[in-house]
N, C-alpha and C positions, 0 to 999 in steps of 0.2 A: 157317367162321370168321366170315364176314360176318354170318350170322344171330346169332351170339353178340354181336358188336359192336352190332348194331342193337337187340337185346333189352336189352343193358346200358345203352345210351343212353336207351332208352325208360324203363327203371326209374329211371335217374338223374333224369329229368325229373319222373316221377310220385312217386318215393319217395326224395328226396335224403337224408333223415335216416337211412335204412338202407342206401343204396347208396354215397353219399359220393364218387363219382368219376364222371367223364364217360365214361371208357373202361375196359375191363378192364386188368389189370396186364400190362405188357410181358413178353416172354420173359426179358429180362435181370433184371427184378425177381423173376420166378418162380424163376429160377436162384439168385438171391441168397437168397431166403427159404428154399429147401430145402437150402441149402449144408450145414447140420449133418448131413443124412442121408448125406453122403459118409463120415461117421465112424460109421455105424451098426454095431452089433455083428453078429456072424455068426449069432446066434440069431434066432428069429422076434421081431418087434417089433410094438408097437401105436402107431398114429399117429392123432391127432385133428386134423381141419381144421375151422375155424369161419369162417363167412362165405365160402363157396366161390365165390359169384357164378356165372359161366359156366364155371368150372373151370380158370382159368389156372394156379393152383397145383396143383390136383388132378392134372392130367395129368403135371405135372413130378414130383410126389410118387410117382406110380405107376411112374415109371422106376426108382425106387430100391427098390421092394418086390418080394418074392419069396414062394415058397410058405411058408405058415404065418403070414404077416403079416396084421395087422388094420388097416383104415382106416375110421374113423368120420368121416363128413362131415355137418356141420350147416349148413343154409341155411334161414333163416327166410322169405325171400321166396318165395311159392308159384310164381311164374312162373320164377324162376331155378332153383328146386328141380326143376320139371318139365323144364326144359332139361337139367339135369345128368343126370336119369334117362335121357333120350334120348341124350345124348352119351357116356355111359359104358357100355361093353360089359361089364356085370357078369357075364354068362354066361361070357365069355372069361376074365375075371379069376378067376372061380370055378374054371375049368379049370386055371388056373395055381396054384391053391391060395391065392389072395389073397382075404381076406374083406372086401369093400367094402360098408359099410352106410350108406345115406343117410337123413338125418333132417330132416324139414321142421319144425323146432322151434327154440325159443330155447335157447341153450346153458345158460342158467340152470335149465333143466328137467332137466339131467343128474343122475341119481340113482345111477347105477351106481358101484360101488367100484373100477372099473378104473383102473389107473395107466398113463399113456401115456409112451412113450419120447421121443416128439416131438409137440409141439403147434404147429400152424401156424395163425396167426390172420390173417384178411383183413378184420377188422371195422374200420369207420371211427370210431375212438374219439372223434375231435374233433367228431362230430355228436351224441354222446350226452350225457346228464347225468353229472356226476362220480360220483354214487352208482352209476349203472349200470356205469360203467367199473370202479369199485372192486369191485363184485360179480363182474364177469366175470373180472378179474385174479385174484381170490381163488379162483374156480373153477379157473382154469388151474393155480394153485399146488397146489390140493388134489388135482388129478388128474395132476399131473406126477410121474413117478417120481423118486426121489432123484438119479439121474444123468441125468435127462432134460433136454431143451432146448426152450425156447419161442422161436419165431420170430414176429415181427410187424413191421409197417412203419408209418411215418408219412410224410406228404407233407412235403417240405422247404419251409419258409417259407410254405406255404399258410395255416396258421392265423394267422401274423403278418400276412399280406396281407389276409386276410378281416377281421381285427379292426379294420382301419381303416374299414370300412364297416358295422360292426355297431352295434346299439343298445347303450346301457350295460348292459342286463340280459343281452344275448347275449354281450357282451364279458366280463362277469363270469362267465358260465357257462364260456366258453372258458378263462378263467384258472383256474377251479376244476378243470377237466378236466386242464389242463396241469400243475397242481400234483400231482394224483393220479398222472399218468404219470411225472412227474419223480421223485417219491418212489420209485416202483416201479423205475425205471431205475437210480437210485442204489444200490438194494439188490441188484438181481438181474442187471443187464446185464453181460456179460463181453466183448462185442465188437459191432461194427456195420459195415455197408457202405452207402455212398451209391451210388444208382443214378440217374444223370442222364438216361439214355435211357428215360424213362418219362413219362407225362403224367398228373399233374404229376411232377416228379422226386421220388424217395422215398429214405428211409433204412430199411434192414432192420436190425432189432435182434435180438440173440441173448441170451436170459436163461436162467438156471438157478438152482436153489435153492442158497443159500450152504452150502458145506461147509468143513471145516477146511483152512486153507492156501490158500483161493481168495478172491481179491479181485475185485470187479466192475471192469470197465474202462469208465469213463464220463467221465473228467475232461476229455477233449477235446471233448465235446459242448457246443454252444452252448445256453444255457438259454433256452427260449422264455418261460418264466414271467418271468424277470428282464427280458427285452427288452420284454415287455408292460408290466410294472410301472413301467419307467423312461420310458415314453412319455407 
């Protein structure tokens, strides 16, 4: 565990734009992120994890998988990817009939036609350009099965706090990203959970494609965009 924390902190210092946090996600946040898997169907399922880091979510996901299930894990950072390979006993998973495939690649390179029942995202959206966020979210929707669930998280208040110390151009970038995310949340979120025992505190969001008779549940969320624009 200590090795994972040390590696994550090192990557945070060297690659903040792709790491986004000072420490790996807490067990409580991991539990919140994979919550939809408690409602998994009895049949074999396909799960996609993006931005796995040191595997905080990965190991929690694996607790819910069984024979016949597929787990595709994407991690762009080569050092974190190498750590994942060493920390995951894929031979043992294979013995259990779980197909775990690791990819050291950008999720935007995904070309397969596979549809995933669950997509778990650990990407730090607020460190990206808005166009990048839009492209990634579009890929998630494209590869999410009709009844599938997308889980991702945001750090609570962190973007607002950071915006006070940013240059005008960086603040504008943050606002553009926030607008992109808010638009997505308004269309597709059906529930969320706040996790305060995480550094920093975070909100797990659950989204799915809109179907007849289903309305997203987002009205109680505080709008980061509006809070920035009124300052």
